[in-house]
N, C-alpha and C positions, 0 to 999 in steps of 0.2 A: 105289278108289284112296285112299291115305292123304292126309289134309289137308296142304296145304303149311304147314310150320312158319313161325312168325312171328319176325321180328327187330325188336326195338324198341331205341331209342337208350338205354334203361336198361342195355343191355349194357355200356356204358362208364361208368355212373353212379358206380361205386365209385372211379373215378380222380379225384383232386383237380383242380380246374380252375385255369387261369391267370388272375390278375386283370390289371387294366389296366397296372400297373407292370411285371409280369412280362413282358408282351408287348413292351415297348420294346426290349430287347436283340435280340429276334428281328427286329423291323422294321429296326433299325440294321444288323444283320448282313446282311440281305437286300439293303439298299441298297448294300452293298459288294460285292454279287455273290457271296455265299457259296453255293457249290454242292457243297461236298465235306464229308466227315465232319469233325465238330468234335471235336478232341481235348480231353479234360477229365479232369483228375486225379480228379474225384469220380465219374467214370463207373464203374459196377460192372464187375468183371472176369470175370463169368460169361457171356461171349458177347454181351453187349449192346453195341451201337454207337450213339453219339449222332450223329444225322444231321439234315439238313434235307430234308424231303420235301413234295411236293404230295400232299395227301390228297383223294381223290374218294370221296364218300359218296353212295349213291343208295338210293331206297326206292320201292317200287311203291305208288301211291296207292290207298287203299280196297281192298286185297287181300282182306280178309275178306269184303267185300260181293261182290266178283267170284267168290270161291270159293263163297259162299252161293248165288249165283244159278245157277251151273252148275259144280259142283266139278271134274268130269272135264275139260270143255272149257277152263276157265280155267287149271287146273293144267298142262295140256298145252301151252297157248300160252305160259305164263310160263316153263316149263322150256326150251322151244325158244328163246325170245328170250334168256333168261339164258345158255344155252349159247353162243349167237352172241356175246354180250358177252364171256364168259369165254375162249372158244377162238379168236375172230377179232379182235375190236376191241382188247381189252386187250394181247395179245401184239404186235399190229401197231404199237402206240404205246409199246412198251417198259415196260409197266406191270407191277406185281406185285400179283396178287390176294391180298388178306389175309383177308378174311372173305366168305363166301357162305352166308348162312343164311336160308332161307325167302324173304321178300320184300325182302331188303336185300343190298347188296354194298358192300365197301370195297376200294379199290385205291390203291396209292401209286405215284408217279412221281418219278424223280430230277429231271427237267426239267419246269418248269411248262408249256412249250409242248406237250410230249407229253400232259400231263394235259388241257390245254385242247382239243387236237384230238380226243382220245378222247371227251371229254364231248360235244362237238358231234356227233361221229359217232353216239354212242349216242342223242342226242336225235333225230337224223335217222332212225335206224333205228326208233325208237319210232313215229314218224309213219308209216313204211312198213307196219309190222305192223298198224296200226289202219285202214289204207285199206279202205274198203268195209264197215266194221262200224258198227253204230249206236253213238251216243255212250256209252250205258250199258255197252258191252262194251269200250271203249277201255282199253288198258293205258298209263297215264301215269306217268312217273317224276318224282319230286322229287330234284334233285341239287344238291350243293354242292362247292365247291373251297376248300381252305384250305392255305396254305403255312406250315409250322411246324417247329420243332425237335421231335424225338421220339426215343425209343429203339427200336431194332429188333433182332431176332435172326432166326434162320432160320425161325421159326414165326409171329411176330406182331409188332405194333408197340404201343408203350405211351407214355403221357404226357398232359400237360394239353392239348396241342394236338389230340390225337385226340378228347378230350372235346368241344372246341368244334366240330370238324368234324361230330361226331355230333349236334350240336344245330342247326347252321346250316341243315341241310336242311329243318328245320321252317318256315323263313321262305319257302321256295319254294312256289309254287302248283303244281298239277298241270301237268306238262310244262315246268316252269321250272328255271333254273339260278341259284343264288345263290352269290356268292363273298365272301370276307373282304376286309378292307382290305389285308391282306398280298398277296393275289392282285391286287387292283385296282392297287396301286402298280407292278406290273410289266407292266400292259397299256397299250397305246396305243389310245385310243378310235377307233372307226371302222376301224382297221387290224386290230387283234387281235380286237375284239369290239364289239358294240353294248352300251353300258353305261348303266344307270339307278341312281342313288343312292337307296337305301331309307332312308338316315339311320341314326340310332341305334336299334337294335332290341333288344327284350328277349327273351331266350331262357331256357328253364327251367333252374333250378339255377345261374344266373349272376347275381350280385348287381348287376353293372354292365352297362349295355347295350353291344352290340357294333355296330360300323359294318358294314353289309352292302350289297351291290350285286347287282342282277339283270342278267344278261348274256344276249346272244343272238349268233348267228353274225354276222360282219361282212358288209356288202354295200351296194349302192347305195341300198337303201331300209331304213329302220329296221324291225326286226322286233319291237320291244317297244312296245306301246301300253299306257300306264299304266292299271292297274286292270282290264284286260280279259283277262288271260292265264288262262283256264280256271278262274276263281273259281267254286266250286260254288254252285249255286242253293240259296238258303236258304228257299224257300217251295214247298210242294207245289203243283202246277199242276192246274187244273181246266178242262175244256172243256164249255161249255154248248151243246148242239146244238139248233138251232131245232126246236120241237115239231112233229111231223107231224099233219096234219089227217086225221081218219077220219070220212068222211061228214058233214062240217060243211056248213052252209048256205052258199049263195052270199054273198059279201061278208065271210065270217068266215075266209077262207083266210090272212089276214095275221096272225091272232092268235098263231100259233106263233112268229113272229119277234118280235112285240111282247113276248110273255111272256119269251122268251129275252133280249131286250135289257134288260128291267127287272131280270131276275135277274143278268145280267152287270154291270149298273151297280151293283147293291147289293153283290154279292160283291167288286167292285173296291174298295169302301171298307173292306174287311177287310184290314189290313196283313199278316196272316199267310198270305194266299193269293195266288198268281199266277193271273190269269184270262186265258185265251186270248181275243183280240178276236173280235167277231162277224164281222168281215170274213173271218177264217180259218175259223170254225166253220160259216158259212152254206153252204160248199161241200158239207157232209155232209147238208144238209136233204133229206129224202125219199129219201136213198140207203140202200141196204141194206148199209151198211158194218159190218164187225166191229169189236169193241173193239180188236183188235190193229192194224187198219188205221188207226183214228182215233188211237190212241196213237202209232203210228209216225209218222204224218203231222204231228200237232200237238204231240207231245212231252208229252202230258198223262198224269198219274198217275190222275186221276179224270175220269169222263165222266158228265154229267147229260143225260138224254135222255127222250123220252116221246112220247105222242100225246094228242090231245084230240078231243072231240066237242062240238057245239053243238046246242042246241034253243031257238030264239028267242034270248033274252038269256042263257040258262043255258049255262055252260061246265063240262065235266067233264074234268079233266086227270089222266091216269095218268102219273106220272113215276117215274124210278128213277135212283139214283146207283150207279155201278159202279166198282170198282177195276180198272183196265185190266190190270195184270199178272196178278192172280190170277183175274180174271173174276168175282169175287164181287160180289153185289148187297149194298150196304151199307145202302141205305135205299130204300123205295118207298112211295108213297101215292097214293090217289085223292082229288083235291081239287076242290071245287066253287066256282065264282065266277060273276061277271056280266061279260059282254063289255064293256058300257058302262063299268063301273068299272075294268076292266083297261085299256081304252084311255085312260082319264083318269088312270091311275096311282093309283087310290084303293082297289083291291081288296086285302084282307088276304092273298089267296092267295100273292102274290109274297113277302111278308114271311115267311109260314110256310115256304115252300119254302127260302128262303135260310137261315133260322134252323135248320131241321132238317137241311139238307145240310151246313151249316157244322159243326153239332154232330156229325154222323156222321163227317165227315173228322177232326175233332179226336179223337173216340173211337177211330177206326182208327189214327191216328198214335200215340196213347198206348198202345193195345194192342200195337202193334208195338214200341214203345220198351221196354215192360215185359217182353216175351217174348224179345227178342233181345239178344245182347251188343252193347255200344256200337260196336265197330269195324265191325259188319255193317250198321249203320243208315245210311240216307240222311242227308245233312247237313240237309235240310229237316225230316226227322223229329226229329232231335236238337234243332233250334232250337224248333220248335213245341211239342214235348213239354216242353222245359225251361221255356219261358215259362209254360205252363199249370201245371206242377207247382210252380214256385217261388211261385206265388200261392195255393197251398193251405196250409191251416194244419196240415199234418201234417209232422213233422220228417223222416220217412223220404223223403217225396216231395220235400221242400225240398232235402235233401242230394243226392238223385238228380239234381235239376235242375242243381246245381253240377257234378256229374260229367259230365253231358251237355254243358254249356257248355265245360268244360275240354277234353273230347274233341274238340269242334268247333273250338276254338281251336288245338289241336295240328294239326288237319287243314287249317285255313284261317286261318293266323295273321294274314293281312293283310285279313281281312274285319272290318269295324267292328262289325257288329251283335252277334256273340257277346261281344265285350269289353264293349260297352255294357250288355247284359243282365246280365252277371256283375257289373258295378258295381252295378246295382239289387239284385242278390241280396245283396250285402254290406249295403246299407242296410236291406233287409227283415229280415235276420238280427238286426240290432240293434233295429229297431222292434218285433219280436215277442218280445223279451226272451230270445233264445237265446244272447246274449252280452252282457256288461256293458262290454266293452272298446270304447268309442266311438271312441277315437283309432285303434286298430288297424283297425277296419272302415272308418273314413274314409280312412285311408291306402291300404288295399287297393282301395277303391272308386275313389278318384281315380287310382290307377295303371291301373285298367281303362278309365276314361273317357279318360285320356291316350293309351293305346294305341289306343283306338277312333278318336280324333281324329287320331292320327298316320297311321292307315290311311286315313281319309276325313275331311279337315278340314270337309267340308260335311255331315256326318252329323247330322241334326237330333235323332235319338234320343240320340246320344252327348252333345250339348249339353244335352238335357233331363235325362238321368240325372246329368250333372255338376251341374246346378242342384238336383236332388233330393238329392245328397250334401251340397252346401253348405247347403241348407235344413234337412234332417232330422238330419244328423249334426254338422255344424259350426255350425249355427244362425247362419249368415251369410246372412240373408234378402236382403240387398241384392245379394250376389253371385248368389244363386239367381235373383233376379228378372232380372238381366242375362243369365244363361244361358238362361232361358226365352224372353226377348225375342230373343236371338240365334237360337234354334231356330226361332221363328216367323217370323223374317226370312228364313230359308232355306226353310222350309216352312210357309206360313200355315195349312195344313190338318192340321198335326201334332196329333192329338187328345190325345195324352199330354202334350204341352207345354201345351196349354190346360187340361187337367185339373190338372196339378201347379201351374201358375200360379194357378189358382183356389183351390187348397188353401192356397198361400202367402198369398194375399190374405185367406183365411178366418182364418188364424193371426193376421194383423195387425189383424183386426177390420173389414176392408173387405168387409162382408157382401154388399152388392148387386153389387159388381164380382166378387166370388168366385162368386156364383150365376150371373152372366152367363157367366163363363169356363167353369165346369163344365157348365152346360147346353149351351154350344156344343160342348164335348168330347163330350157324349152324342149330340148331333145328328150330329157328324162320324163317330161310330163306333157306329151304332145296333145293329149285330149283332156287335160285337167279342166274341170268346170270353172276354175278361176284363171283360165289361160289369158284373159284380157289383162289381169293383174301382172302376169309374167311378161306379157308384151309391153305393158306400161313401163316396168322397171328395165326391160331390155332397151327401151327407147332412151332411158336415162344413161345406160351404159354406152350406147352409141353416141350420145351427146359428148360424153367424156372423151371418147376416142376421136372426136371430130368427124364422125360419119353421119352427117346431118340428114342426108337423104334416107339412110336406113332408119334414123330416129323418126323421121316423118312417116315412113312406111309402117313401122311398128306401132306408133302412136295412133295413126288413123285406123289400123286394124283393131286395136284395142277399143277405140271409141265406137266402132260399129256395134260392139256388144254392150258397152257401158258409156253412154255419152256424158254422164255427170261425174265421172272420176276426175277430180280437179288436178291431181298430180300428172295425169296423162295430158290434160289440156295444157298445163304449164310446160311440160316437156315439148309438146307440139309447137306452142308459141315460141319457145326458145329456139327450136330448130329452124322454124320459118324465119325468125328474125336473123339468125346467124347465116342463113342462106341468102339474105338480102330481100326476102319477100315480106317487107314490113306491113304491107296492106293485109295480107293473109294473117300475119301474126297478131295484128290489132283485132281482127275479127275473132280469132281464137281467144285472145285475152278478154274480150267482152263476154265470152261464155264463162270464163273463169270468174270474172267480177260479178256476174249475175248470180253465181253460187256463193262466192266469197267476197262480198262488197267491201269488206274492211281490209282486204289484202293490199299491202304496200311493199315497196322494195325493202324497206327496213324490216318489216315483219317477216318477209320471206327469208331474208338472211338470218334473222334471229331464230326462225323455226327450222331452217334446213341444216342438216349436218354438214353440208358443203360450205356453209357460211365462212368458215375459218380457212378455206382453201382457195386456190386460184380458180377452180371450177365455179365456186360460188360467186366470185367477182364477175367472171365472164357471163354466167347465166343471169345474174341479176341485172347486168348492164343490157343484155339482150331483152329482158322483160321491160326495162325502163324505156328502151328505144321503141318497144311495141306499145308504150303508153301507160305502163303501170306507174301510179303515183309514187313519189319518193317516200 
């Protein structure tokens, strides 16, 4: 069967959009109850009529992924559902089908009431076709309604308002309906619809934000719960099944649950993974359940399981990590430990399992991200891969990370995390010397953090990245400090906030406090996939405190994972120079210049937030002594 063709809102991108002032006459006309064709001497005479219409735009969420999973089944279900919309629902509400291409439809209505009723009926029908199916097979629509002036002929509709309708749907989550202010003005809350104000929202290709509202069918109970309507999960899920005992001695039967508990506890500190609780996974202990059964019951993408034997105090655990959907074994190992150390939480076995399974999951997500088209990827794959790739020193990976984040934002515009990480991307772009336009990157980054905080005012990551922007791009360290404190007030265990707060203190020369903050960040995130980034900034804090040996240790540890991270190389060169090992510092600086050939003492001071402080003078002099040109 041929693949279902895709419809993207770029279909309408060639049409100029209406700005805020252009929309005022439309709103005024609507308030006067204009429902008929508007005569206009400027209207073309070639069959076009200028009218006011309600435009319904709908889009099937993650259609590429559904097709990728099961092409024939998904295409057949969508064709049947779409035929029901086109042949039954739209005509019943006096709608006119304008476009039906692949995974998108556009319909116009003369009366808003008809459009509203049709939209609610389509939403209800979507729920019915998903009944009895697992969540990953659900067909969910994003829909929007907009009342606007437009031009129509016997074949199509045209105009600026069509452009806005084609963008508004991106503000809707899966299964949601979003409407414009022009629609909201004609609705009576609780009678016509349950209404939630989304505020001023930014949409692609529109310079000014637009006011948007989320609606649901009216009824005695509200159907909209803020922030809960089908937002995609942004972290891959892992289930750790308590390890089975195989011929273990009496008294050692509990070890399987103890080891699983320790692994769950450690994995839960990794912000990039969602870990199923032990209370849920214990039900599968000693059961001969298949991966399909475990995945279906727990909703896990990855499953860690295994068995162990004991002999005295010796424990031998054979563990494996499997991907549930493909049934592929991603990692397996036979690991030895001591029962007494495990019970006391002192055995390195647990740390090794957590580190290696985390690494295997990241590698698998990256492999998937590099081998598949962005629309076919799970949202969690997009986010995890983007975070990892943006911290690598390769421009191709860095730019791929931006594409992933933008694709995720288009898919889940009201999720805070993708906006926040894209803000950090803009800071890193300047820090790495890939652009010299500090002001433009600062403006772009602040726009990202603003949208993240609009989506979730309590998002500690967004507050942290906002502080990062003010510190590294705007050099407003006082504002940066306030943002980090706000983030920690919301989440005292936000390791990135502690890390960047420590780095800010290092720039200001508060070395001991800087070390305390960065070491705390390392303790809070001992197995973070970006640990090398933490160690890199920890080296900067150690420099500020005059602990040059510790700075060398942390920098070298970081470079073993990422040799092209220039800020780490600079920290290492500074530490080596300040320790008197100028020869080693020059070798390290040569690595820096191979990546950043235009770096000079002057550009370093201009770029670094430490430039206005004593630390900046000390560090720049150390780089000069190592051979950095003035």
